[in-house]
C-alpha positions as CSV (number, residue, x, y, z in Angstrom):
1,X,43.3,-1.5,-6.5
2,X,43.3,2.2,-7.4
3,X,44.0,1.4,-11.0
4,X,40.9,-0.8,-11.2
5,X,38.7,2.0,-9.7
6,X,40.2,4.3,-12.4
7,X,39.4,1.7,-15.1
8,X,35.8,1.4,-13.9
9,X,35.4,5.2,-13.6
10,X,36.6,5.6,-17.2
11,X,35.1,2.6,-18.9
12,X,32.3,1.2,-16.7
13,X,31.1,3.9,-14.3
14,X,29.0,2.2,-11.7
15,X,27.2,5.3,-10.7
16,X,25.8,5.6,-14.2
17,X,25.4,1.9,-15.2
18,X,24.3,0.6,-11.8
19,X,20.9,2.3,-11.5
20,X,20.1,1.5,-15.1
21,X,21.0,-2.1,-14.7
22,X,19.1,-2.3,-11.4
23,X,16.0,-0.9,-13.1
24,X,16.6,-3.2,-16.1
25,X,16.9,-6.4,-14.0
26,X,14.2,-5.5,-11.4
27,X,11.8,-4.6,-14.2
28,X,12.4,-8.0,-15.9
29,X,11.7,-9.9,-12.7
30,X,8.7,-7.8,-11.8
31,X,7.2,-7.9,-15.3
32,X,7.5,-11.7,-15.3
33,X,5.8,-11.8,-11.9
34,X,3.0,-9.5,-13.0
35,X,2.5,-11.3,-16.3
36,X,2.0,-14.6,-14.6
37,X,-0.5,-13.1,-12.2
38,X,1.6,-13.3,-9.0
39,X,0.8,-10.9,-6.1
40,X,3.3,-9.3,-3.8
41,X,6.9,-8.3,-4.4
42,X,9.1,-10.7,-6.4
43,X,11.4,-13.1,-4.6
44,X,14.4,-11.2,-3.3
45,X,16.7,-14.1,-4.4
46,X,15.5,-13.7,-8.0
47,X,16.1,-9.9,-7.9
48,X,19.6,-10.4,-6.6
49,X,20.5,-13.1,-9.1
50,X,19.0,-11.1,-12.0
51,X,20.8,-7.9,-11.0
52,X,24.3,-9.3,-10.3
53,X,24.1,-11.5,-13.4
54,X,23.1,-8.6,-15.6
55,X,25.7,-6.3,-14.1
56,X,28.4,-8.9,-14.9
57,X,27.0,-9.4,-18.4
58,X,27.4,-5.7,-19.2
59,X,30.9,-5.7,-17.7
60,X,31.8,-8.7,-19.9
61,X,30.4,-6.8,-22.9
62,X,32.8,-3.9,-22.1
63,X,35.7,-6.3,-21.7
64,X,34.9,-8.0,-25.0
65,X,34.9,-4.5,-26.6
66,X,38.3,-3.8,-25.1
67,X,39.6,-7.0,-26.9
68,X,37.9,-6.3,-30.2
69,X,39.0,-2.7,-30.4
70,X,42.5,-3.2,-29.0
71,X,44.2,-2.4,-32.3
72,X,42.1,0.6,-33.1
73,X,42.4,2.0,-29.6
74,X,46.2,1.7,-29.7
75,X,46.2,3.6,-33.0
76,X,43.5,6.2,-32.5
77,X,42.7,6.3,-28.7
78,X,45.9,5.9,-26.8
79,X,44.4,7.8,-23.8
80,X,42.2,4.8,-22.9
81,X,43.2,2.5,-20.0
82,X,44.4,-0.5,-22.0
83,X,46.6,1.2,-24.6
84,X,48.1,3.5,-22.0
85,X,49.0,0.5,-19.8
86,X,46.7,1.0,-16.9
87,X,45.3,-2.5,-17.2
88,X,46.1,-5.4,-19.5
89,X,43.8,-7.4,-21.8
90,X,44.8,-10.7,-20.1
91,X,43.8,-9.3,-16.7
92,X,40.4,-8.2,-18.1
93,X,40.0,-11.6,-19.7
94,X,40.3,-13.4,-16.3
95,X,38.0,-10.9,-14.7
96,X,35.4,-11.9,-17.4
97,X,36.0,-15.5,-16.6
98,X,35.6,-14.9,-12.9
99,X,32.3,-13.1,-13.6
100,X,31.1,-16.2,-15.6
101,X,31.9,-18.4,-12.7
102,X,29.9,-16.1,-10.4
103,X,27.0,-16.1,-12.9
104,X,27.0,-19.9,-13.0
105,X,27.2,-20.2,-9.2
106,X,24.2,-17.9,-8.8
107,X,22.2,-19.8,-11.4
108,X,22.9,-23.2,-9.7
109,X,22.0,-21.7,-6.3
110,X,18.7,-20.3,-7.4
111,X,17.5,-23.0,-9.7
112,X,20.0,-25.4,-11.5
113,X,18.0,-25.5,-14.8
114,X,18.7,-21.8,-15.1
115,X,22.3,-22.8,-16.2
116,X,20.8,-23.9,-19.6
117,X,19.4,-20.4,-20.2
118,X,22.6,-18.8,-19.0
119,X,24.5,-21.0,-21.5
120,X,22.3,-19.6,-24.3
121,X,23.4,-16.1,-23.5
122,X,27.0,-17.2,-23.3
123,X,26.9,-18.8,-26.7
124,X,25.6,-15.6,-28.4
125,X,28.1,-13.5,-26.4
126,X,30.9,-15.7,-27.6
127,X,29.8,-15.3,-31.2
128,X,29.5,-11.5,-30.7
129,X,33.0,-11.5,-29.3
130,X,34.3,-13.0,-32.5
131,X,32.1,-10.6,-34.6
132,X,30.2,-13.7,-35.9
133,X,33.4,-14.5,-37.8
134,X,32.5,-11.8,-40.3
135,X,34.3,-8.7,-38.9
136,X,35.1,-7.0,-42.2
137,X,31.6,-7.6,-43.6
138,X,29.9,-6.2,-40.5
139,X,32.2,-3.2,-40.2
140,X,31.3,-2.2,-43.7
141,X,27.6,-2.3,-42.8
142,X,27.0,-0.3,-39.6
143,X,23.3,-0.9,-39.3
144,X,23.8,-4.7,-39.7
145,X,26.5,-4.6,-37.2
146,X,24.2,-2.8,-34.7
147,X,21.2,-5.0,-35.0
148,X,23.1,-8.3,-35.0
149,X,24.9,-7.3,-31.8
150,X,21.7,-5.9,-30.3
151,X,20.1,-9.4,-29.9
152,X,22.2,-9.8,-26.8
153,X,19.8,-7.4,-25.0
154,X,16.6,-9.5,-25.2
155,X,18.7,-12.5,-24.4
156,X,20.0,-11.0,-21.2
157,X,16.5,-9.7,-20.4
158,X,15.1,-13.2,-21.1
159,X,17.5,-14.7,-18.6
160,X,16.6,-12.0,-16.0
161,X,12.9,-12.8,-16.4
162,X,13.8,-16.5,-16.1
163,X,15.0,-16.0,-12.6
164,X,11.3,-15.5,-11.8
165,X,9.2,-17.7,-14.1
166,X,11.7,-20.6,-14.3
167,X,11.6,-20.8,-10.5
168,X,7.9,-20.2,-10.1
169,X,6.2,-22.1,-12.9
170,X,8.9,-23.4,-15.3
171,X,7.6,-21.7,-18.5
172,X,7.5,-18.1,-19.7
173,X,4.3,-16.1,-19.1
174,X,2.2,-14.8,-21.9
175,X,3.2,-11.4,-23.3
176,X,6.9,-11.9,-22.6
177,X,7.7,-11.6,-26.3
178,X,6.8,-7.9,-26.4
179,X,8.9,-7.2,-23.3
180,X,11.9,-8.8,-24.9
181,X,11.4,-6.8,-28.2
182,X,11.3,-3.6,-26.0
183,X,14.8,-4.5,-24.9
184,X,16.0,-5.0,-28.5
185,X,14.8,-1.6,-29.7
186,X,15.8,0.2,-26.5
187,X,19.3,-1.2,-26.9
188,X,19.4,0.7,-30.2
189,X,18.2,3.9,-28.4
190,X,21.2,3.6,-26.1
191,X,23.7,2.6,-28.8
192,X,22.8,5.4,-31.2
193,X,22.4,8.0,-28.4
194,X,25.9,7.5,-27.1
195,X,27.4,7.8,-30.6
196,X,25.8,11.1,-31.6
197,X,28.6,13.7,-31.7
198,X,29.1,17.3,-32.5
199,X,31.5,17.9,-35.4
200,X,34.1,19.3,-33.1
201,X,34.1,16.1,-31.0
202,X,34.5,13.6,-33.8
203,X,37.7,11.5,-33.6
204,X,39.7,9.9,-36.3
205,X,39.0,6.2,-36.4
206,X,35.8,6.4,-34.4
207,X,32.7,5.3,-36.3
208,X,30.0,7.4,-34.7
209,X,26.6,7.4,-36.3
210,X,26.8,11.1,-37.0
211,X,29.8,10.3,-39.2
212,X,28.6,7.1,-40.8
213,X,25.0,8.2,-41.5
214,X,25.2,11.9,-41.3
215,X,23.7,14.0,-38.5
216,X,20.0,14.2,-39.8
217,X,19.8,10.5,-40.5
218,X,21.5,9.5,-37.3
219,X,19.1,11.7,-35.2
220,X,16.1,10.3,-37.2
221,X,17.3,6.8,-36.5
222,X,17.6,7.6,-32.7
223,X,14.0,9.0,-32.6
224,X,12.7,6.0,-34.7
225,X,14.2,3.6,-32.3
226,X,12.4,5.4,-29.5
227,X,9.1,5.3,-31.3
228,X,9.5,1.5,-31.9
229,X,10.4,1.0,-28.3
230,X,7.3,3.0,-27.2
231,X,5.0,1.0,-29.5
232,X,6.4,-2.4,-28.1
233,X,6.3,-1.1,-24.6
234,X,2.6,-0.3,-24.9
235,X,2.0,-3.8,-26.2
236,X,3.9,-5.2,-23.3
237,X,2.1,-2.9,-20.8
238,X,-1.3,-4.1,-22.0
239,X,-0.5,-7.6,-20.7
240,X,-0.1,-6.2,-17.2
241,X,-2.9,-3.6,-17.6
242,X,-0.6,-0.6,-17.4
243,X,-0.7,0.7,-21.0
244,X,-2.0,4.2,-20.3
245,X,0.6,5.3,-17.8
246,X,3.4,3.9,-20.0
247,X,2.0,5.7,-23.0
248,X,1.8,9.0,-21.2
249,X,5.2,8.8,-19.5
250,X,7.1,7.7,-22.6
251,X,5.1,9.9,-24.9
252,X,6.2,12.9,-22.9
253,X,9.8,11.8,-22.9
254,X,9.6,11.2,-26.7
255,X,8.4,14.8,-27.1
256,X,11.3,16.0,-25.0
257,X,13.7,13.9,-27.1
258,X,12.3,15.3,-30.3
259,X,12.8,18.9,-29.0
260,X,16.5,18.3,-28.2
261,X,17.0,16.4,-31.4
262,X,15.6,19.3,-33.4
263,X,18.0,21.7,-31.5
264,X,20.9,19.4,-32.1
265,X,20.2,19.2,-35.9
266,X,20.1,23.0,-36.0
267,X,23.2,23.6,-33.9
268,X,25.2,20.5,-33.1
269,X,27.2,21.4,-29.9
270,X,29.0,19.2,-27.4
271,X,26.5,20.1,-24.8
272,X,23.5,19.1,-26.9
273,X,25.2,15.8,-27.9
274,X,25.7,15.0,-24.2
275,X,22.0,16.0,-23.6
276,X,20.9,13.5,-26.1
277,X,22.9,10.8,-24.4
278,X,21.4,11.8,-21.1
279,X,17.9,11.7,-22.5
280,X,18.7,8.1,-23.7
281,X,19.5,7.2,-20.1
282,X,16.4,8.9,-18.7
283,X,14.3,7.2,-21.3
284,X,15.7,3.8,-20.4
285,X,15.3,4.3,-16.7
286,X,11.7,5.5,-17.1
287,X,10.9,2.7,-19.6
288,X,11.9,-0.1,-17.2
289,X,10.5,1.5,-14.1
290,X,7.1,1.8,-15.8
291,X,7.1,-1.7,-17.1
292,X,8.1,-3.3,-13.8
293,X,8.8,-1.4,-10.6
294,X,6.0,1.2,-10.7
295,X,3.1,-1.2,-11.5
296,X,4.3,-3.7,-9.0
297,X,4.5,-1.2,-6.2
298,X,1.2,0.4,-7.1
299,X,-0.4,-3.0,-6.6
C-alpha cells in the first residue's frame, strides 16, 4: 500500500488536485442549479457523484499519460514511478478500469440516463488515449495537440453539470455553453502554466512550452488563455447575475499573473516558474468558486 501512496504523492497529489477538483465539480453542479433558477443548495447526491466521477476522470487521464509516455519516460525520466519499477502499467490499467466501473455505478444510482453522457466522455477519452490515431502528426504540432486534448475538459464539466440538470429537468439550462467554454480555455491555463520552465530546469526529451515556443511566446500564450477564460467567465456569470464580482476577482488575479509573467520573462528562475504554476492553480480555484460556490452561498 505504501508504494501506491508514493505513486499518488508523486504523480497525482491529492492535497493539490483534490481541492481544485472539488471546486470544479461543485461549481458545475451549482452553476447548473443557478442557471435553471433553482433555490437552495444543490442535491448532495449530485455533488458527490460529480466530485467522485471527476476525481476518477483526472486520475484516468494521469494513467493514460503513463501509458502514452512510457517509452519516453523510460528513456528520459527513469526517476518516475513506472520506469523505476514502483508500479506497473498493467496495474494502473486495472485501476483505471475499476474507476470506470465506479463511475458507471454512480451514474446508474443517481439517474440511469446519465450513463449515456458518461459514455460520451469515455469515447473521447479513448480517442485521446490513442492520440486520435495521429500521434506523430500531433506531436509535430504542439498547439494542435493541446487544443485537441483540451476538449476533454468541457466534456467532463458537461457531465458534472448533468448530475444536476439531467436529474432535475432532463435538459441543459440556458447559458451552459459559456460555462463549458470556460473549462476549455482554463484547461489551457493549467496546461501551459505547468509547462513553463526556467532554462536550468529544462529536461532532455520533455517538450515544455518554453522550449517549443520560446519563453516570451509561451508566457504570452498563458496570459492569452487567462484573458479568454475571463471573457467567457463573464458571459457565463451574466446568466446567473454575478458578472461584476467575477470580473473584479479574476481581473485582479490577471493583473497578478501579468506581474509575475513580466518578472519571469526578465529573469526566468525556478522559483518564478513555480509561482506561475501556483498562480494557475489559484486562478482555477477562484474561477470555479466564483462561478458556482460563492453565488450559491450568497443566495
